C-alpha atoms as an extended CHARMM CRD file, in Angstrom:
* protein
*
       177  EXT
         1         1  MET       CA             -0.0640000000        0.1130000000       -0.0030000000  PROA      1               0.0000000000
         2         2  ARG       CA              2.7790000000        2.5190000000        1.0100000000  PROA      2               0.0000000000
         3         3  THR       CA              4.6620000000        1.5810000000       -2.4200000000  PROA      3               0.0000000000
         4         4  ALA       CA              1.4390000000        2.4280000000       -4.3270000000  PROA      4               0.0000000000
         5         5  ALA       CA              1.0440000000        5.6190000000       -2.7400000000  PROA      5               0.0000000000
         6         6  LEU       CA              4.6570000000        6.5140000000       -3.3080000000  PROA      6               0.0000000000
         7         7  ILE       CA              4.4080000000        5.7220000000       -6.9010000000  PROA      7               0.0000000000
         8         8  GLY       CA              1.1700000000        7.6680000000       -7.4630000000  PROA      8               0.0000000000
         9         9  TRP       CA              2.6860000000       10.6410000000       -5.6880000000  PROA      9               0.0000000000
        10        10  LEU       CA              5.9360000000       10.5520000000       -7.8070000000  PROA      10              0.0000000000
        11        11  VAL       CA              3.7430000000       10.0760000000      -10.8980000000  PROA      11              0.0000000000
        12        12  LEU       CA              1.8220000000       13.2890000000       -9.7770000000  PROA      12              0.0000000000
        13        13  ALA       CA              4.8490000000       15.0930000000       -9.0440000000  PROA      13              0.0000000000
        14        14  ALA       CA              6.4990000000       14.3910000000      -12.4260000000  PROA      14              0.0000000000
        15        15  GLY       CA              3.4230000000       15.6040000000      -14.2080000000  PROA      15              0.0000000000
        16        16  GLY       CA              2.4450000000       12.2240000000      -15.7890000000  PROA      16              0.0000000000
        17        17  ILE       CA             -1.0440000000       12.2760000000      -14.5330000000  PROA      17              0.0000000000
        18        18  GLY       CA             -1.8510000000       15.5420000000      -12.8430000000  PROA      18              0.0000000000
        19        19  PRO       CA             -4.6030000000       17.8170000000      -12.2850000000  PROA      19              0.0000000000
        20        20  ALA       CA             -4.8850000000       18.6930000000      -16.0110000000  PROA      20              0.0000000000
        21        21  ALA       CA             -5.2620000000       15.0660000000      -16.9210000000  PROA      21              0.0000000000
        22        22  MET       CA             -7.9720000000       14.3590000000      -14.4270000000  PROA      22              0.0000000000
        23        23  GLY       CA             -9.9060000000       17.4540000000      -15.7090000000  PROA      23              0.0000000000
        24        24  GLY       CA             -8.6880000000       19.8070000000      -12.9240000000  PROA      24              0.0000000000
        25        25  ILE       CA             -6.8740000000       22.9760000000      -13.4090000000  PROA      25              0.0000000000
        26        26  ARG       CA             -3.2630000000       23.0060000000      -13.4470000000  PROA      26              0.0000000000
        27        27  PRO       CA             -1.3880000000       25.8150000000      -11.4450000000  PROA      27              0.0000000000
        28        28  ALA       CA             -0.1180000000       28.6800000000      -13.4060000000  PROA      28              0.0000000000
        29        29  ALA       CA              3.5580000000       28.4080000000      -14.4250000000  PROA      29              0.0000000000
        30        30  ALA       CA              5.9570000000       30.3000000000      -12.3480000000  PROA      30              0.0000000000
        31        31  ALA       CA              6.5240000000       33.8810000000      -13.5000000000  PROA      31              0.0000000000
        32        32  GLU       CA              9.5900000000       34.4970000000      -15.6820000000  PROA      32              0.0000000000
        33        33  PRO       CA             12.5810000000       35.8360000000      -13.6130000000  PROA      33              0.0000000000
        34        34  GLU       CA             13.0360000000       39.7350000000      -14.2830000000  PROA      34              0.0000000000
        35        35  ALA       CA             16.6800000000       39.2110000000      -15.4890000000  PROA      35              0.0000000000
        36        36  SER       CA             15.7010000000       36.7430000000      -18.1020000000  PROA      36              0.0000000000
        37        37  ARG       CA             13.3080000000       39.1690000000      -19.8650000000  PROA      37              0.0000000000
        38        38  PRO       CA             14.6960000000       40.5320000000      -22.8790000000  PROA      38              0.0000000000
        39        39  ALA       CA             13.9400000000       44.1690000000      -21.8500000000  PROA      39              0.0000000000
        40        40  ALA       CA             15.6570000000       43.5520000000      -18.3070000000  PROA      40              0.0000000000
        41        41  ARG       CA             18.9070000000       42.4680000000      -20.0420000000  PROA      41              0.0000000000
        42        42  LEU       CA             18.9450000000       45.8370000000      -21.7000000000  PROA      42              0.0000000000
        43        43  GLN       CA             18.7480000000       48.0460000000      -18.8760000000  PROA      43              0.0000000000
        44        44  GLY       CA             21.3590000000       50.6810000000      -17.9060000000  PROA      44              0.0000000000
        45        45  THR       CA             23.6660000000       52.7560000000      -19.8170000000  PROA      45              0.0000000000
        46        46  TRP       CA             25.5120000000       51.5500000000      -22.9190000000  PROA      46              0.0000000000
        47        47  ILE       CA             28.6710000000       53.0410000000      -24.4100000000  PROA      47              0.0000000000
        48        48  PHE       CA             29.0220000000       53.1180000000      -28.1540000000  PROA      48              0.0000000000
        49        49  THR       CA             32.1920000000       51.2710000000      -29.5430000000  PROA      49              0.0000000000
        50        50  ALA       CA             31.3030000000       51.0660000000      -33.0580000000  PROA      50              0.0000000000
        51        51  LEU       CA             28.3600000000       52.7060000000      -35.1680000000  PROA      51              0.0000000000
        52        52  VAL       CA             27.9070000000       51.9640000000      -38.8190000000  PROA      52              0.0000000000
        53        53  ILE       CA             25.1760000000       53.8070000000      -40.7110000000  PROA      53              0.0000000000
        54        54  ASP       CA             24.3540000000       53.0590000000      -44.2650000000  PROA      54              0.0000000000
        55        55  GLY       CA             27.8390000000       51.6600000000      -44.8650000000  PROA      55              0.0000000000
        56        56  LEU       CA             29.6040000000       54.6510000000      -43.2940000000  PROA      56              0.0000000000
        57        57  GLU       CA             31.4750000000       53.9210000000      -40.1880000000  PROA      57              0.0000000000
        58        58  THR       CA             31.5760000000       56.5890000000      -37.6730000000  PROA      58              0.0000000000
        59        59  PRO       CA             34.8970000000       57.7280000000      -36.4110000000  PROA      59              0.0000000000
        60        60  ARG       CA             36.0440000000       56.7870000000      -33.0450000000  PROA      60              0.0000000000
        61        61  PRO       CA             36.2870000000       60.3940000000      -31.6070000000  PROA      61              0.0000000000
        62        62  ARG       CA             32.6670000000       60.9940000000      -32.4080000000  PROA      62              0.0000000000
        63        63  LEU       CA             31.6350000000       58.1500000000      -30.3840000000  PROA      63              0.0000000000
        64        64  ASP       CA             33.4080000000       59.1120000000      -27.1290000000  PROA      64              0.0000000000
        65        65  ASP       CA             30.3680000000       60.8020000000      -25.6480000000  PROA      65              0.0000000000
        66        66  ALA       CA             27.6900000000       58.4840000000      -27.4230000000  PROA      66              0.0000000000
        67        67  ARG       CA             25.4660000000       56.8480000000      -25.0940000000  PROA      67              0.0000000000
        68        68  LEU       CA             22.3490000000       54.6640000000      -25.0370000000  PROA      68              0.0000000000
        69        69  ILE       CA             20.5070000000       54.7900000000      -21.8430000000  PROA      69              0.0000000000
        70        70  VAL       CA             17.7670000000       52.1860000000      -21.1610000000  PROA      70              0.0000000000
        71        71  THR       CA             15.2250000000       52.3880000000      -18.3850000000  PROA      71              0.0000000000
        72        72  GLY       CA             12.1810000000       50.1840000000      -18.5350000000  PROA      72              0.0000000000
        73        73  ASP       CA             10.8440000000       50.1880000000      -22.1320000000  PROA      73              0.0000000000
        74        74  GLU       CA             12.2780000000       53.7240000000      -22.6350000000  PROA      74              0.0000000000
        75        75  PHE       CA             15.6760000000       54.7500000000      -24.2210000000  PROA      75              0.0000000000
        76        76  LEU       CA             17.5520000000       57.9340000000      -24.6110000000  PROA      76              0.0000000000
        77        77  TRP       CA             20.3020000000       58.2320000000      -27.3250000000  PROA      77              0.0000000000
        78        78  ALA       CA             22.8180000000       61.0310000000      -26.7490000000  PROA      78              0.0000000000
        79        79  SER       CA             25.6570000000       62.0360000000      -28.9760000000  PROA      79              0.0000000000
        80        80  ALA       CA             27.4360000000       65.2940000000      -29.8840000000  PROA      80              0.0000000000
        81        81  GLY       CA             25.0450000000       67.2230000000      -27.9060000000  PROA      81              0.0000000000
        82        82  ARG       CA             21.8860000000       65.7300000000      -29.8170000000  PROA      82              0.0000000000
        83        83  VAL       CA             19.4000000000       63.7450000000      -28.0170000000  PROA      83              0.0000000000
        84        84  THR       CA             16.8410000000       61.2910000000      -29.3840000000  PROA      84              0.0000000000
        85        85  MET       CA             14.2690000000       59.4170000000      -27.3020000000  PROA      85              0.0000000000
        86        86  GLY       CA             11.7320000000       56.6490000000      -27.4800000000  PROA      86              0.0000000000
        87        87  THR       CA             10.3540000000       53.4070000000      -26.5650000000  PROA      87              0.0000000000
        88        88  PHE       CA             11.2080000000       49.8220000000      -27.6770000000  PROA      88              0.0000000000
        89        89  THR       CA              9.7650000000       46.3680000000      -27.4940000000  PROA      89              0.0000000000
        90        90  ALA       CA             12.6460000000       43.5150000000      -27.2940000000  PROA      90              0.0000000000
        91        91  ARG       CA             11.8190000000       39.8860000000      -27.9720000000  PROA      91              0.0000000000
        92        92  GLY       CA             14.0920000000       37.0290000000      -27.1160000000  PROA      92              0.0000000000
        93        93  ASP       CA             11.7340000000       34.1600000000      -28.2650000000  PROA      93              0.0000000000
        94        94  THR       CA             12.8360000000       34.1320000000      -31.9580000000  PROA      94              0.0000000000
        95        95  LEU       CA             16.1700000000       33.9550000000      -33.4020000000  PROA      95              0.0000000000
        96        96  PRO       CA             17.6080000000       36.3450000000      -34.1620000000  PROA      96              0.0000000000
        97        97  TRP       CA             16.2000000000       38.0900000000      -31.2860000000  PROA      97              0.0000000000
        98        98  ARG       CA             14.0130000000       40.9830000000      -32.3370000000  PROA      98              0.0000000000
        99        99  ILE       CA             13.6620000000       44.8430000000      -31.4200000000  PROA      99              0.0000000000
       100       100  ASP       CA             11.3000000000       47.4960000000      -32.4070000000  PROA      100             0.0000000000
       101       101  MET       CA             12.0500000000       51.0680000000      -31.7600000000  PROA      101             0.0000000000
       102       102  ASP       CA              9.8570000000       54.0190000000      -31.8140000000  PROA      102             0.0000000000
       103       103  PHE       CA             12.0640000000       57.2490000000      -31.7960000000  PROA      103             0.0000000000
       104       104  ARG       CA             11.2660000000       60.9160000000      -31.4060000000  PROA      104             0.0000000000
       105       105  ASP       CA             13.2780000000       64.0220000000      -31.3780000000  PROA      105             0.0000000000
       106       106  PRO       CA             12.2760000000       65.8000000000      -28.0670000000  PROA      106             0.0000000000
       107       107  THR       CA             13.2320000000       69.1320000000      -29.5220000000  PROA      107             0.0000000000
       108       108  ALA       CA             10.6540000000       68.8760000000      -32.3920000000  PROA      108             0.0000000000
       109       109  ALA       CA              6.8560000000       69.9660000000      -31.9560000000  PROA      109             0.0000000000
       110       110  ARG       CA              5.6830000000       68.1400000000      -34.9690000000  PROA      110             0.0000000000
       111       111  ALA       CA              4.3620000000       64.4100000000      -34.9150000000  PROA      111             0.0000000000
       112       112  ASP       CA              6.1160000000       63.8060000000      -38.3190000000  PROA      112             0.0000000000
       113       113  THR       CA              9.2910000000       63.8220000000      -36.6860000000  PROA      113             0.0000000000
       114       114  ALA       CA              8.8480000000       60.4090000000      -35.1050000000  PROA      114             0.0000000000
       115       115  TRP       CA              9.8150000000       57.2880000000      -36.8080000000  PROA      115             0.0000000000
       116       116  SER       CA             10.0760000000       53.4810000000      -36.2700000000  PROA      116             0.0000000000
       117       117  SER       CA             12.5490000000       51.0160000000      -37.1130000000  PROA      117             0.0000000000
       118       118  ARG       CA             12.5980000000       47.1370000000      -36.9830000000  PROA      118             0.0000000000
       119       119  GLY       CA             15.7290000000       45.4430000000      -35.9110000000  PROA      119             0.0000000000
       120       120  ILE       CA             17.5480000000       42.3200000000      -34.5140000000  PROA      120             0.0000000000
       121       121  TRP       CA             19.7600000000       42.3080000000      -31.4000000000  PROA      121             0.0000000000
       122       122  ARG       CA             22.1220000000       40.0320000000      -29.4030000000  PROA      122             0.0000000000
       123       123  LEU       CA             23.9370000000       40.2930000000      -26.1770000000  PROA      123             0.0000000000
       124       124  ASP       CA             27.1280000000       38.2360000000      -26.0280000000  PROA      124             0.0000000000
       125       125  ASP       CA             29.4450000000       38.3690000000      -22.9980000000  PROA      125             0.0000000000
       126       126  GLY       CA             28.6380000000       42.0370000000      -22.1460000000  PROA      126             0.0000000000
       127       127  TRP       CA             28.4510000000       43.1780000000      -25.8530000000  PROA      127             0.0000000000
       128       128  LEU       CA             25.3270000000       44.5320000000      -27.1430000000  PROA      128             0.0000000000
       129       129  THR       CA             24.7090000000       44.5110000000      -31.0220000000  PROA      129             0.0000000000
       130       130  ILE       CA             21.7930000000       46.1000000000      -32.4650000000  PROA      130             0.0000000000
       131       131  CYS       CA             20.9470000000       46.2570000000      -36.2830000000  PROA      131             0.0000000000
       132       132  LEU       CA             18.1430000000       48.6070000000      -37.3380000000  PROA      132             0.0000000000
       133       133  GLY       CA             16.3600000000       48.5620000000      -40.6950000000  PROA      133             0.0000000000
       134       134  PRO       CA             15.6920000000       51.8820000000      -42.2820000000  PROA      134             0.0000000000
       135       135  PRO       CA             12.7580000000       53.7230000000      -40.8090000000  PROA      135             0.0000000000
       136       136  GLY       CA              9.5220000000       51.8540000000      -41.8200000000  PROA      136             0.0000000000
       137       137  GLY       CA             11.4820000000       49.4090000000      -43.7600000000  PROA      137             0.0000000000
       138       138  PRO       CA             11.9560000000       45.5890000000      -43.3830000000  PROA      138             0.0000000000
       139       139  ARG       CA             13.8140000000       43.9360000000      -40.5210000000  PROA      139             0.0000000000
       140       140  PRO       CA             17.3280000000       42.9160000000      -41.0750000000  PROA      140             0.0000000000
       141       141  ASP       CA             18.1740000000       39.2180000000      -41.1180000000  PROA      141             0.0000000000
       142       142  ASP       CA             22.0550000000       39.7670000000      -40.3080000000  PROA      142             0.0000000000
       143       143  TYR       CA             24.1770000000       42.0440000000      -38.3650000000  PROA      143             0.0000000000
       144       144  ALA       CA             25.3610000000       44.2600000000      -41.0100000000  PROA      144             0.0000000000
       145       145  ALA       CA             24.7010000000       47.8070000000      -42.3290000000  PROA      145             0.0000000000
       146       146  PRO       CA             26.0780000000       47.8150000000      -46.1550000000  PROA      146             0.0000000000
       147       147  ALA       CA             26.1840000000       51.0650000000      -48.3130000000  PROA      147             0.0000000000
       148       148  GLY       CA             22.5910000000       51.5590000000      -49.7300000000  PROA      148             0.0000000000
       149       149  SER       CA             20.8620000000       49.3130000000      -47.1180000000  PROA      149             0.0000000000
       150       150  GLY       CA             19.4760000000       52.1230000000      -44.8610000000  PROA      150             0.0000000000
       151       151  ARG       CA             20.5870000000       50.1180000000      -41.9030000000  PROA      151             0.0000000000
       152       152  THR       CA             22.3160000000       51.2110000000      -38.7480000000  PROA      152             0.0000000000
       153       153  LEU       CA             24.6960000000       48.8170000000      -36.9320000000  PROA      153             0.0000000000
       154       154  GLN       CA             25.3740000000       49.5050000000      -33.3840000000  PROA      154             0.0000000000
       155       155  ILE       CA             28.1010000000       47.7560000000      -31.0700000000  PROA      155             0.0000000000
       156       156  LEU       CA             27.9690000000       48.7900000000      -27.4110000000  PROA      156             0.0000000000
       157       157  THR       CA             29.2110000000       47.9760000000      -23.9110000000  PROA      157             0.0000000000
       158       158  GLN       CA             27.5970000000       48.4400000000      -20.6870000000  PROA      158             0.0000000000
       159       159  ASP       CA             28.7590000000       51.5540000000      -18.7530000000  PROA      159             0.0000000000
       160       160  PRO       CA             29.2170000000       50.5580000000      -14.9660000000  PROA      160             0.0000000000
       161       161  ARG       CA             28.2350000000       54.0950000000      -14.0520000000  PROA      161             0.0000000000
       162       162  GLU       CA             24.5960000000       54.4160000000      -13.1170000000  PROA      162             0.0000000000
       163       163  THR       CA             22.5130000000       56.8520000000      -15.2610000000  PROA      163             0.0000000000
       164       164  THR       CA             18.8560000000       57.7790000000      -14.8480000000  PROA      164             0.0000000000
       165       165  LEU       CA             16.5640000000       58.2790000000      -17.8030000000  PROA      165             0.0000000000
       166       166  PRO       CA             14.3750000000       61.2980000000      -17.6840000000  PROA      166             0.0000000000
       167       167  ALA       CA             10.8160000000       60.9390000000      -18.3430000000  PROA      167             0.0000000000
       168       168  VAL       CA             10.1740000000       60.3830000000      -22.2460000000  PROA      168             0.0000000000
       169       169  GLY       CA              6.7170000000       61.1650000000      -22.2490000000  PROA      169             0.0000000000
       170       170  PRO       CA              4.0400000000       59.5360000000      -24.9870000000  PROA      170             0.0000000000
       171       171  LEU       CA              5.1330000000       59.1890000000      -28.4390000000  PROA      171             0.0000000000
       172       172  PRO       CA              3.1430000000       61.2510000000      -31.0260000000  PROA      172             0.0000000000
       173       173  ASP       CA              0.2460000000       59.4520000000      -32.3840000000  PROA      173             0.0000000000
       174       174  ARG       CA              1.3360000000       57.6690000000      -35.6290000000  PROA      174             0.0000000000
       175       175  ASP       CA             -2.0120000000       58.2680000000      -37.2970000000  PROA      175             0.0000000000
       176       176  ALA       CA             -1.3980000000       61.9230000000      -36.7530000000  PROA      176             0.0000000000
       177       177  ARG       CA              1.3020000000       61.9080000000      -39.4700000000  PROA      177             0.0000000000
């Protein structure tokens, strides 16, 4: 009798015959840990180590002050006194991982200064690589930004200093353009 009860309990614990198989409700799966969600892996301040825009490599001195700051689903890109802000959605359930970014220039009053780009991203040993397609264009399928492609390739490393992102505010309504 004890052996049968023990085997029954082990089968239940292993999920072989559980509440779902008996018509019951199976408990919800444990929530995904914060650090394993794609957006959580992008949080913080990133320093540009390389930037290629439509085949043109940005000279290293111009990248010295370039930063990407990510807080939640908002980002701020700052370089050479210019700031671009926006929101993003990152997905890590496909290969390559996908990122969709909605940009806006905070100094512009018109909604038509906002744009969206679809891209891919990877995080390898502390190096973040993002390849974005041209605004409104197709998502890249590789990490390259050759001349004439309209793509942007960014290679970044995390800055150990803490930086806080100012409130971005809502993006302009896309239908207002």
